[in-house]
N, C-alpha and C positions, 0 to 999 in steps of 0.2 A: 276199845272204842272210847273216845272222849265224851264229855258231857254234851257238847254241841251236837255230835253225831247221834247220840241217844235221842235227843229231842227231835232231830230231823227224821230219824227212823220212825218215831211215833207219829209224825205228821205225814208220812209217806213221801218225803222229799228226798232228792238224791243226797248221798252222803259225801262228805269231804274225804278226799284221799289223804291218808295220814303218812303213808310211806312213799318215798320217791320212787322206789322200785316198781310199785304198781303202775305208775305212769308208763313204764317201759315193758309191761307185761310179765314182770317177775313177781308172782304172787306167792303168798303163804297160804296154801290150800288146806282147808279142813278135811276131815275124813269123808269118804264117799258115804252117801246115805244108804239105808237099807233098800233092797230091791223092791221096785213097785211094778206091778203088772197092769197094763192098760190094753184093753181090747184083745183078748185072746191069750193063749198060752205060749205063743211063739217067741215074743220078745219081752224083756224086762228093762227097766230104766233105773239109773242112779244119778244123783246130783251131788255137787260139792260147791262150796263157796269160799272166797278169799276171806281170811280173818280180818283184813284191814279195810278193804274197799267194798266188800260184799258182792263182787262180781261172781257170776255163777257159770258152771259148766255142767253139761249132762252127757251121758253116754247111753247107748242102746246096746244091750247084750242079748245074744241069742241063747235061749234056754233049752235044756235037754229034758224037760219034765215030761 
């Protein structure tokens, strides 16, 4: 992340896309987060974000606990 995007992130403004691939949906994803449980024991959620544009994804997993 460059200096301009750092200041924009601190001000809660949208970040500039630094890689041209992000504009076409080809992201460099970071690792999935730890499992989070919300509302019961049936499902758990995970999140991940692009290292360049900070776009996020989430997934819902069925647990066997």
